[in-house]
KEKE-3310 file (N, C-alpha, C; in steps of 0.2 Angstrom, whole numbers, plus 5000, padded with zeros to 4 digits):
npx = (4844:4843:4833:4840:4853:4855:4853:4863:4874:4872:4875:4889:4895:4892:4900:4913:4913:4915:4928:4938:4935:4938:4929:4916:4916:4918:4906:4897:4901:4899:4885:4882:4887:4879:4867:4869:4872:4861:4846:4829:4828:4826:4839:4854:4864:4878:4878:4871:4880:4891:4884:4883:4896:4900:4893:4898:4912:4922:4922:4925:4938:4945:4949:4964:4967:4976:4988:4989:4993:4985:4979:4988:4987:4976:4982:4991:4985:4970:4954:4945:4929:4919:4909:4912:4925:4934:4944:4937:4932:4926:4932:4945:4946:4942:4953:4964:4960:4962:4976:4982:4975:4972:4959:4946:4931:4932:4940:4931:4921:4928:4929:4915:4915:4922:4913:4902:4908:4910:4897:4891:4897:4910:4922:4933:4936:4946:4956:4971:4973:4960:4956:4966:4961:4948:4951:4959:4949:4940:4946:4949:4935:4930:4938:4933:4920:4921:4927:4916:4905:4911:4912:4898:4895:4891:4898:4902:4897)
npy = (5081:5069:5066:5058:5060:5073:5073:5065:5073:5084:5078:5074:5087:5091:5082:5087:5099:5095:5091:5091:5081:5065:5054:5059:5065:5053:5046:5056:5056:5042:5041:5049:5041:5030:5035:5035:5021:5015:5006:5001:4988:4971:4966:4961:4973:4974:4968:4978:4988:4981:4981:4994:4998:4990:4996:5008:5008:5013:5027:5027:5022:5032:5039:5038:5028:5018:5025:5033:5037:5033:5021:5011:5007:4998:4988:4982:4973:4962:4970:4967:4958:4967:4962:4949:4949:4943:4938:4933:4922:4932:4944:4941:4937:4949:4957:4949:4952:4966:4967:4959:4961:4975:4979:4990:4988:4979:4986:4996:4988:4984:4997:4997:4987:4994:5004:4996:4991:5002:5008:4998:4998:4993:5001:5013:5030:5031:5021:5019:5012:5011:5024:5028:5019:5024:5037:5035:5029:5039:5048:5040:5037:5050:5053:5044:5048:5062:5060:5054:5063:5074:5068:5066:5079:5086:5093:5101:5118)
npz = (4421:4433:4448:4457:4454:4457:4471:4474:4470:4479:4492:4489:4488:4501:4508:4503:4509:4522:4524:4533:4543:4542:4544:4544:4531:4523:4526:4521:4507:4504:4505:4494:4484:4486:4481:4468:4464:4469:4466:4465:4463:4468:4474:4481:4490:4487:4474:4467:4468:4460:4448:4445:4444:4433:4423:4422:4421:4412:4415:4429:4429:4425:4435:4442:4453:4457:4457:4468:4485:4495:4491:4494:4507:4506:4499:4508:4517:4518:4521:4535:4539:4549:4557:4561:4563:4555:4541:4528:4514:4504:4507:4506:4492:4486:4490:4483:4470:4469:4472:4462:4449:4449:4451:4449:4452:4463:4472:4475:4480:4492:4498:4501:4511:4521:4523:4528:4540:4547:4548:4555:4567:4570:4568:4575:4581:4589:4586:4577:4565:4560:4558:4549:4538:4536:4532:4521:4513:4511:4503:4492:4488:4486:4474:4465:4464:4460:4446:4441:4442:4435:4422:4419:4418:4430:4440:4455:4458)
capx = (4847:4838:4833:4845:4860:4855:4854:4870:4879:4872:4879:4896:4897:4892:4907:4919:4913:4917:4934:4942:4934:4937:4923:4910:4917:4917:4899:4893:4902:4895:4878:4881:4888:4873:4862:4871:4871:4855:4840:4824:4828:4827:4845:4859:4867:4884:4876:4869:4887:4894:4881:4885:4903:4901:4890:4902:4919:4926:4922:4928:4945:4948:4953:4970:4967:4982:4994:4988:4996:4980:4978:4993:4984:4972:4987:4994:4981:4963:4949:4941:4922:4919:4904:4915:4933:4938:4945:4933:4932:4924:4937:4952:4945:4943:4960:4968:4959:4965:4983:4984:4972:4971:4952:4942:4925:4934:4942:4925:4918:4932:4926:4909:4916:4924:4907:4898:4911:4909:4890:4889:4900:4917:4927:4933:4940:4952:4960:4974:4972:4953:4957:4969:4957:4943:4954:4960:4943:4936:4950:4947:4928:4930:4941:4928:4914:4923:4927:4909:4901:4914:4909:4891:4894:4888:4903:4899:4898)
capy = (5078:5065:5068:5054:5063:5080:5072:5062:5079:5087:5074:5075:5093:5091:5079:5091:5104:5092:5087:5091:5075:5059:5050:5063:5065:5047:5045:5060:5053:5036:5043:5052:5035:5026:5038:5033:5014:5012:5005:4997:4980:4966:4962:4963:4979:4973:4967:4984:4991:4978:4983:5001:4998:4987:5001:5015:5006:5018:5033:5025:5021:5039:5041:5034:5026:5014:5029:5037:5035:5030:5014:5007:5004:4992:4983:4979:4967:4963:4973:4961:4959:4969:4959:4943:4950:4938:4939:4927:4922:4938:4949:4938:4937:4956:4958:4946:4955:4972:4966:4955:4964:4982:4980:4995:4986:4975:4991:4999:4983:4985:5003:4996:4984:4999:5007:4992:4990:5009:5009:4993:4999:4990:5006:5018:5035:5030:5016:5022:5009:5013:5031:5028:5016:5028:5043:5033:5027:5045:5051:5036:5038:5057:5053:5041:5053:5067:5059:5052:5069:5077:5064:5067:5086:5087:5095:5106:5125)
capz = (4426:4437:4455:4461:4453:4460:4478:4475:4470:4485:4497:4487:4490:4508:4510:4502:4515:4528:4522:4539:4547:4537:4545:4541:4524:4520:4526:4516:4500:4503:4504:4487:4480:4486:4476:4461:4462:4471:4462:4469:4462:4474:4473:4486:4489:4483:4467:4464:4467:4454:4442:4444:4442:4426:4418:4422:4422:4408:4419:4435:4427:4423:4442:4443:4460:4459:4458:4474:4491:4499:4489:4497:4513:4504:4496:4513:4519:4516:4526:4538:4540:4556:4561:4563:4565:4551:4534:4525:4507:4500:4508:4503:4485:4484:4491:4478:4464:4470:4471:4455:4443:4450:4449:4451:4455:4469:4476:4477:4485:4498:4501:4504:4517:4526:4525:4532:4546:4550:4549:4560:4573:4571:4567:4580:4580:4594:4583:4572:4559:4558:4556:4542:4533:4534:4529:4514:4509:4510:4498:4486:4486:4483:4468:4460:4463:4456:4439:4439:4441:4429:4416:4418:4418:4436:4444:4459:4456)
cpx = (4842:4839:4838:4852:4860:4856:4861:4875:4878:4876:4887:4898:4897:4899:4913:4919:4915:4924:4939:4941:4933:4931:4917:4911:4916:4910:4895:4894:4899:4888:4877:4882:4882:4867:4863:4870:4864:4849:4835:4823:4829:4833:4849:4862:4874:4883:4874:4876:4891:4891:4883:4892:4904:4898:4894:4910:4924:4927:4926:4936:4948:4951:4958:4971:4974:4989:4994:4991:4991:4978:4982:4991:4980:4976:4991:4991:4974:4959:4945:4933:4922:4914:4908:4922:4937:4939:4943:4935:4931:4930:4944:4951:4946:4950:4965:4966:4962:4973:4985:4981:4971:4964:4949:4935:4927:4936:4936:4921:4921:4930:4919:4910:4918:4917:4903:4901:4910:4901:4887:4893:4907:4923:4927:4938:4946:4957:4964:4973:4965:4953:4960:4965:4951:4945:4955:4954:4939:4940:4948:4940:4927:4933:4936:4922:4915:4923:4920:4905:4904:4911:4902:4889:4890:4893:4900:4901:4904)
cpy = (5075:5067:5064:5058:5070:5078:5069:5068:5083:5084:5074:5081:5094:5088:5083:5097:5102:5088:5087:5085:5069:5055:5053:5063:5059:5045:5049:5057:5046:5037:5045:5046:5031:5028:5036:5026:5011:5011:5001:4990:4976:4962:4965:4969:4979:4971:4973:4988:4988:4980:4990:5002:4995:4992:5007:5014:5011:5024:5032:5025:5027:5042:5036:5032:5023:5018:5033:5033:5031:5023:5009:5004:4998:4987:4979:4973:4968:4967:4967:4963:4961:4966:4952:4944:4946:4941:4933:4927:4928:4943:4947:4938:4944:4958:4956:4950:4962:4972:4964:4959:4972:4983:4985:4993:4983:4980:4994:4995:4983:4991:5002:4992:4989:5002:5003:4991:4997:5009:5003:4992:4995:4995:5011:5024:5035:5025:5019:5019:5011:5020:5031:5024:5020:5034:5041:5032:5034:5048:5047:5037:5045:5057:5050:5045:5059:5066:5057:5059:5074:5074:5066:5075:5089:5089:5101:5113:5128)
cpz = (4431:4444:4459:4460:4457:4468:4479:4475:4476:4491:4495:4489:4497:4511:4509:4507:4521:4528:4528:4544:4542:4538:4542:4533:4520:4520:4521:4509:4499:4502:4496:4482:4480:4482:4469:4459:4464:4466:4467:4467:4468:4474:4479:4485:4485:4476:4463:4463:4461:4448:4440:4441:4434:4421:4417:4423:4418:4412:4425:4434:4426:4430:4442:4450:4462:4459:4464:4480:4495:4497:4492:4503:4511:4501:4502:4516:4518:4522:4528:4538:4548:4560:4565:4566:4561:4544:4531:4517:4503:4501:4505:4495:4482:4484:4485:4471:4463:4469:4464:4449:4444:4448:4453:4455:4462:4474:4479:4482:4492:4502:4504:4510:4522:4528:4530:4539:4550:4552:4555:4566:4575:4569:4572:4578:4584:4591:4577:4565:4556:4555:4549:4537:4531:4530:4522:4510:4507:4504:4491:4483:4483:4476:4463:4459:4459:4448:4437:4437:4435:4422:4414:4418:4424:4441:4449:4457:4459)
residu = (MET:SER:LYS:GLU:ARG:ASN:LEU:GLY:ARG:GLU:TRP:PHE:GLU:LEU:GLY:LEU:LYS:ASN:SER:ASN:ASP:PRO:PHE:VAL:LYS:PHE:ILE:MET:HIS:TRP:ILE:ALA:PHE:ASN:TRP:LEU:TYR:ASP:SER:HIS:ASP:ASP:ILE:ARG:GLU:VAL:ASP:ARG:ILE:ARG:SER:PHE:CYS:LYS:HIS:ASN:ILE:SER:THR:LEU:ARG:LYS:TYR:ASP:VAL:TYR:SER:THR:GLU:GLU:VAL:LYS:LEU:PHE:LEU:GLU:LYS:PRO:ILE:MET:ASP:GLY:ARG:THR:GLY:LEU:ILE:LYS:GLY:PRO:GLN:ARG:ASP:ARG:TYR:ASN:GLN:ILE:MET:ASN:ASN:LYS:SER:VAL:PRO:TYR:LEU:ILE:GLU:THR:LEU:TYR:GLN:VAL:ARG:CYS:ASN:LEU:PHE:HIS:GLY:SER:LYS:SER:THR:ALA:ASP:LYS:ARG:ASP:VAL:ASP:VAL:VAL:THR:ALA:SER:SER:VAL:LEU:LEU:GLU:GLY:TYR:LEU:LYS:VAL:TYR:PHE:GLU:GLU:LYS:HIS:GLU:THR:PRO:ALA)
# end
């Protein structure tokens, strides 16, 4: 087992221990996911996420995300870019792929947009929609991480 996967699993388990706070859980689980997709290649983060999804698509699809209640939130409307407050081309494209093709990689990229919005200060614990988006994101990311760690025989004890 590689050092990265051990650290990813540690963060995953910490997220599970903090399930009562969706913001903390999502952050812990994003750190776990980051350990899985991160490489030291000089490419954009979103491209590293795409590469990870491409190489692990059969595993990720084992989580039937489109049968969950949480995914419905992402089918209602695109997640905006928190820096600009706009729904630009990338956000619209991801939304269309999620709606029309039930795309796992584009849904994970949407979770990345939620992460960016949260980390760069455009999500609030006082805004109901923000709380709902982060809560749904934490559940979906947990599902993807769980199938990944199960597939790699790295489930928590």
